[in-house]
SEVEXKE-701319 format. One record per residue: y, x, z of N, C-alpha, C in turn; residue in three letters. Coordinates in steps of 0.2 Angstrom, whole numbers, padded with zeros to 4 digits, always signed. Layout:
N
YXZYXZYXZALA...
This chain:
127
-0008+0098-0020-0009+0102-0014-0014+0098-0010GLN-0019+0102-0007-0024+0099-0003-0021+0096+0003LEU-0023+0090+0005-0020+0087+0011-0026+0083+0014GLN-0026+0083+0021-0031+0079+0025-0027+0075+0030LEU-0028+0069+0031-0024+0065+0035-0029+0061+0039VAL-0029+0062+0046-0034+0058+0050-0030+0052+0053GLU-0034+0047+0054-0031+0041+0058-0036+0037+0061SER-0035+0032+0065-0039+0028+0069-0040+0030+0076GLY-0037+0035+0079-0037+0037+0086-0034+0032+0090GLY-0034+0033+0097-0031+0028+0101-0034+0028+0108GLY-0032+0023+0112-0035+0023+0119-0040+0017+0119LEU-0046+0019+0122-0052+0014+0122-0055+0015+0129VAL-0058+0010+0131-0061+0010+0138-0068+0013+0137GLN-0071+0016+0142-0078+0019+0142-0083+0013+0139PRO-0087+0015+0135-0092+0011+0132-0089+0007+0125GLY-0083+0009+0124-0080+0006+0118-0081+0010+0112GLY-0078+0007+0106-0079+0011+0100-0073+0012+0096SER-0073+0017+0092-0067+0019+0087-0070+0021+0081LEU-0066+0020+0076-0068+0023+0069-0063+0027+0067ARG-0064+0033+0066-0059+0038+0063-0060+0039+0056LEU-0054+0039+0053-0054+0040+0045-0051+0047+0044SER-0053+0050+0038-0049+0056+0036-0048+0055+0028CYS-0042+0054+0026-0041+0053+0019-0039+0059+0016ALA-0042+0061+0010-0040+0067+0007-0036+0066+0001ALA-0032+0070-0001-0028+0070-0007-0027+0077-0010SER-0026+0077-0016-0025+0084-0020-0031+0087-0022GLY-0037+0084-0020-0043+0087-0022-0049+0082-0022PHE-0055+0084-0024-0060+0079-0025-0065+0080-0019THR-0065+0076-0014-0069+0077-0008-0076+0078-0009LEU-0079+0075-0015-0086+0075-0016-0089+0082-0017ALA-0084+0087-0018-0086+0094-0019-0086+0098-0013TYR-0084+0095-0007-0083+0099-0001-0088+0096+0004TYR-0090+0101+0009-0093+0099+0015-0087+0097+0020SER-0088+0092+0024-0083+0090+0028-0086+0090+0036ILE-0081+0092+0040-0083+0092+0047-0078+0088+0051GLY-0080+0085+0057-0076+0082+0062-0077+0087+0068TRP-0071+0089+0071-0071+0093+0076-0066+0090+0082PHE-0067+0093+0088-0062+0090+0093-0060+0096+0098ARG-0055+0095+0101-0052+0100+0105-0049+0096+0111GLN-0052+0097+0117-0049+0094+0123-0044+0100+0126ALA-0040+0097+0130-0035+0102+0134-0039+0108+0137PRO-0037+0114+0136-0040+0119+0140-0047+0121+0137GLY-0049+0118+0132-0056+0120+0129-0056+0122+0122LYS-0061+0125+0120-0061+0127+0113-0063+0122+0108GLU-0061+0122+0102-0062+0117+0097-0070+0117+0096ARG-0073+0112+0096-0080+0111+0095-0082+0106+0089GLU-0087+0108+0086-0090+0104+0081-0093+0097+0083GLY-0091+0092+0080-0094+0085+0082-0099+0083+0077VAL-0097+0083+0071-0102+0080+0066-0099+0083+0059SER-0104+0084+0055-0103+0087+0048-0107+0084+0043CYS-0105+0084+0037-0109+0081+0031-0108+0086+0025ILE-0114+0088+0022-0114+0093+0017-0111+0090+0011SER-0110+0094+0006-0107+0093+0000-0113+0090-0005SER-0118+0094-0006-0123+0093-0011-0127+0087-0010SER-0130+0086-0004-0134+0080-0003-0132+0076+0003ASP-0126+0077+0006-0124+0073+0011-0128+0073+0018SER-0132+0079+0019-0135+0080+0025-0130+0080+0031SER-0132+0077+0036-0128+0076+0042-0130+0080+0048THR-0125+0082+0052-0126+0087+0057-0122+0084+0063TYR-0125+0084+0069-0122+0081+0075-0122+0086+0081TYR-0117+0086+0085-0118+0090+0091-0122+0086+0096ALA-0126+0089+0100-0131+0086+0105-0127+0081+0109ASP-0121+0082+0111-0117+0077+0115-0115+0071+0112SER-0116+0070+0105-0114+0064+0102-0120+0061+0098VAL-0125+0064+0098-0131+0061+0094-0133+0054+0097LYS-0134+0050+0092-0136+0043+0094-0130+0039+0095GLY-0124+0042+0096-0118+0038+0097-0113+0038+0091ARG-0112+0044+0088-0107+0045+0083-0111+0045+0076PHE-0108+0042+0071-0111+0042+0064-0105+0044+0059THR-0107+0050+0055-0102+0052+0050-0104+0049+0043ILE-0099+0047+0039-0101+0045+0033-0095+0047+0028SER-0097+0047+0021-0091+0048+0017-0091+0043+0011ARG-0086+0042+0008-0085+0037+0003-0081+0041-0003ASP-0085+0044-0007-0082+0048-0012-0077+0044-0017ASN-0079+0038-0018-0075+0034-0022-0068+0033-0019ALA-0067+0033-0012-0061+0032-0009-0058+0039-0007LYS-0062+0044-0008-0060+0051-0006-0058+0051+0001ASN-0063+0049+0005-0062+0048+0012-0069+0049+0016ALA-0068+0051+0022-0074+0052+0027-0072+0049+0033VAL-0077+0046+0037-0076+0042+0042-0081+0045+0048TYR-0079+0043+0054-0083+0045+0060-0083+0039+0064LEU-0088+0035+0065-0089+0029+0069-0092+0032+0076GLN-0088+0030+0081-0089+0033+0087-0091+0027+0092MET-0097+0026+0094-0099+0021+0099-0100+0023+0106ASN-0101+0019+0110-0103+0021+0117-0098+0027+0120SER-0092+0026+0119-0088+0032+0120-0087+0033+0128LEU-0087+0039+0130-0087+0042+0136-0080+0045+0138LYS-0078+0046+0144-0072+0049+0146-0072+0057+0143PRO-0078+0060+0143-0078+0067+0140-0077+0067+0133GLU-0077+0062+0129-0075+0062+0122-0068+0062+0121ASP-0064+0062+0126-0057+0062+0125-0055+0069+0123THR-0051+0069+0117-0049+0075+0114-0045+0073+0108ALA-0042+0079+0105-0039+0078+0098-0044+0079+0093VAL-0045+0074+0088-0051+0075+0083-0048+0077+0077TYR-0051+0082+0074-0048+0085+0067-0054+0084+0062TYR-0052+0083+0056-0057+0084+0050-0055+0090+0047CYS-0060+0093+0044-0059+0099+0040-0064+0099+0034ALA-0062+0103+0029-0066+0103+0023-0067+0111+0021VAL-0073+0112+0017-0074+0118+0014-0078+0117+0008GLU-0076+0121+0003-0079+0119-0004-0087+0121-0004PRO-0091+0116-0007-0098+0118-0007-0101+0117-0001GLY-0107+0120+0000-0111+0119+0006-0110+0125+0010ASP-0112+0124+0017-0112+0130+0021-0119+0131+0023LEU-0120+0137+0026-0127+0138+0029-0128+0133+0035GLY-0135+0131+0036-0136+0126+0040-0134+0127+0047SER-0133+0133+0049-0131+0135+0056-0124+0135+0056SER-0120+0134+0051-0113+0135+0051-0109+0129+0051ASP-0112+0123+0050-0109+0117+0049-0105+0115+0055TYR-0107+0116+0061-0104+0114+0067-0099+0119+0069LEU-0098+0125+0066-0093+0130+0068-0087+0129+0065SER-0081+0129+0068-0075+0128+0065-0073+0134+0061PRO-0076+0139+0062-0074+0145+0058-0077+0145+0050PHE-0081+0140+0049-0083+0139+0042-0079+0135+0038GLY-0073+0132+0040-0069+0128+0037-0062+0130+0036TYR-0060+0130+0030-0053+0133+0028-0048+0128+0029GLU-0049+0121+0027-0043+0117+0027-0044+0111+0032TYR-0038+0110+0036-0039+0106+0041-0033+0100+0041TRP-0035+0095+0044-0030+0090+0045-0026+0091+0052GLY-0021+0086+0053-0017+0088+0059-0019+0085+0065GLN-0025+0081+0065-0028+0078+0071-0026+0071+0073GLY-0030+0068+0077-0028+0061+0079-0031+0061+0087THR-0027+0058+0091-0029+0058+0098-0034+0053+0100GLN-0039+0054+0103-0044+0049+0106-0044+0050+0113VAL-0042+0045+0117-0042+0045+0124-0047+0039+0126THR-0052+0041+0130-0057+0036+0133-0055+0036+0141VAL-0053+0030+0143-0051+0029+0150-0051+0022+0152SER-0052+0021+0158-0052+0014+0160-0045+0013+0164SER
C-alpha cells in the first residue's frame, strides 16, 4: 500500500531553518514526481516546490525561491524540503504528494496534479 509520511515540522523563530522529510513506502519513489504543498488556516492549498520524476527538474513558488530547496534520495525512498530564512507567512501545514511519471511543466505546482498525499506536518514560524 502506497504511504507517505512527513516529518520535521515544528516551531521555529523567524529567520530560522527546518528540514522536512517525506518517507515513502509501498512504492518506488524514483518513478514519481513529488511535490511539497502547504495550507494555512482559511487559505487554499498551494504548491511550494516540486521535483520531476524523469530528470529531477525542480520548481518553486515565487514566495520561496532562494529560501527553500527540494531534493530527493531515491536510495532512501525519501524527499526533503530544506527551508531557510523562514518567515511568519510560511506558517502552515506542509504536505508531500506524489504522482506517477512527469507532469506538464505548468502543472507541477498545482495540487490537482497529484493523486497521493501524506497526512501533513505543522510548521509554525513565530517569535
